[in-house]
N, C-alpha and C positions, 0 to 999 in steps of 0.2 A: 364280627364274622359276619360277612352280606348274606341273607338267606334268598334261596330260590328256589322254587319248589316245580316238578313236572307235572304240568298244568290236566294231563289226565288221569296221573296218579292221585295227585293233591296232595304230595308227600313232600312239607319243609328240607330242606339241606340247606350249609352253612357254607360259603364259597371263605374267605379271609375277614378281617377287622371288624371292628364292632355291631354286634347284634341293637345297641342303643339307635343307631342311623336309620334302622326298622328300612332298607332300604330291599328293596323285591326285584329280583329275576324269575319271567315265567317262561318255563323251556314245553313249545309241544311235545318232543318228546325228543331221549337221550341220547340214543343212537345216532342219528342223523336230524341233529335241530333245523326245523324248514323256518320257525315262528319264536320269536325270541322278543318277549316284553318287557320293561324297566318301568318301577313304580318306583319314584323317590318317594323317601319322606313327608307326607303330604302335600303330595304330588301325583299329577294325573298321568295315566298310562302311557307312557311311550313305548312304539311299535319299534322295535328295532332290526327288525327282518329285512333282509336280504334274498333278493332272487335269486335262484341256484341258476346258472350258467352251464350244468351238466349235469346229467343221471348223479345221483347219488354214490351209485359206487363207480364212478368214471375215477377220478384218483386213485383210487384201490386196486382198480384193474388196472390201469396204467402202470403203475408200481412194478406190476406182479410180472405184466411182460416186459418190463427194461429188467427187472430181475432173471427172465428166464432168457434174455438176448444176452446180457453180460456175464451167464453160467456163474451165478451168484445163488447163496445158500438164504440169506440172509438180509435185510432188510434195512439201509444204515435210517432210515426216516423210521421205523416203528420195528427195530429191534425185540431178541426172544425174550429179555431182558424188560423191555417198556413193553413188550403184551402181556407179561407175568406181573407186574408191577400194577397195569392195568386193573386186570382183573381179581386182583386182591382189594383195590378200592371198590371195586362192581360188586364184590361178595362182602364187604365190609356193609357197604352202603342198604344192603339187601337185607345183611343183619339185623342192622343198627332200625332199621325202616319197618322191618319183620313180613320181607315181601318173598314169597315162598309160590314156584312155581312147579305147575304138576308133577315134569320132571326130580325135584329133586325130592322126592318123595322116594 
């Protein structure tokens, strides 16, 4: 598995393949990532960040407007099933990491 952590929370997560590699991705935030740093095994931190060309909600709003104009109820980019699967993954990550928000109580 390939570990990465959310820098603000300092929580390690694992993406794919082997833990032995000890490669690390550091993300500044999970919802809309602005900074990505990569630390290869025994190597120096590499900044993989790319400046955003638009507001972080640009594409979401553009898709929403397009759906309204085409009179569609569901996006082909982010279907209802995809949204549910994403929320299930987020819930499981929060559960395994012990993240509890005030609204959860």
